[in-house]
N, C-alpha and C positions, 0 to 999 in steps of 0.2 A: 504493502500499499503507500502512496504519499500523499502527504498534504502540502498545500502551494499554498502560500500567501500573497495574494497579490494588492498593492500595494505602494502609490506613492509617495519617496520622501518632501517635507518641508509643504508639510499639508497641513491644513485642522487635525486631521486623527492622525496623524505619523505617532504622537509619539503615545497615544493609546494601543495604536498594532503593539508596539516598541516595548510599552507594558506586557500585554499579551503574551509578546515572542518569550524576553525575561524568563515571564514569572513561568510557563510552559517548558521551557529546557531549566530554572530552578525545580520543579515538581515533578518530573517527567525523566530528567538526563537525554530528553530528548531535541535537536533543532530542528526547527520548521524550514524548510524551504522557500525561499521568496523569489520572486517576480514582480522586475515593474515593466505596467503594461505600457510603456512609451522606447521601451529597449525593442528590439527586431525581436528577439526569442516571446519575448512578454504579449509584443501586438501579437503575433501569431498563436498564442497556448487562446489567449482571450476567442480568438477568432473564431478558432478551434471548440473552445467550450462554452460563447454566447457569452460570457463575462462584460458587459458591461458598468459595472456598479463599482467602489473600489471605499472601504476594502474589501475584498471576499478571499472567503476560506475556501479551499475547494479540497475535498478527500477523492483521492484515483484509488481505482482497483490494480495491482498490478499490469492490467492489459490497458486499459484506458480508459475504463467503464467508472460515473460521477456514479459516485457512492451517498456525498450528502456532500451540501453547499450551504455556508452562512454570507450571505451578504447583507454591507451595510455596518455603520458607524458601530452601533451593541455590539459585538464581541460576546460568544456564544464559551462556554462555559470550557478550561481548562478540561473536563472530566469527559466531554462528548469529541473534544477532540481529538485527545490521548488516546479516544476507543478505536482510531481510524490508523494512527501514528505509530 
């Protein structure tokens, strides 16, 4: 499974995303993959999975199937995301 955070730096929500990722690593010992939607790879990823709202956290199976998606500034709980990580 892959869990990817799609987020832009220098935005009003960047601090809450960074705080979530720091807490996630501290509580689970795992790091989440981060993609910038403005990068080449990030833009292609967002087109593929129809992501237009940031931040978005997406959980994918090993074959690329979407397992769960959390969109918007209201971040999910650590336990919700850790299930997929």
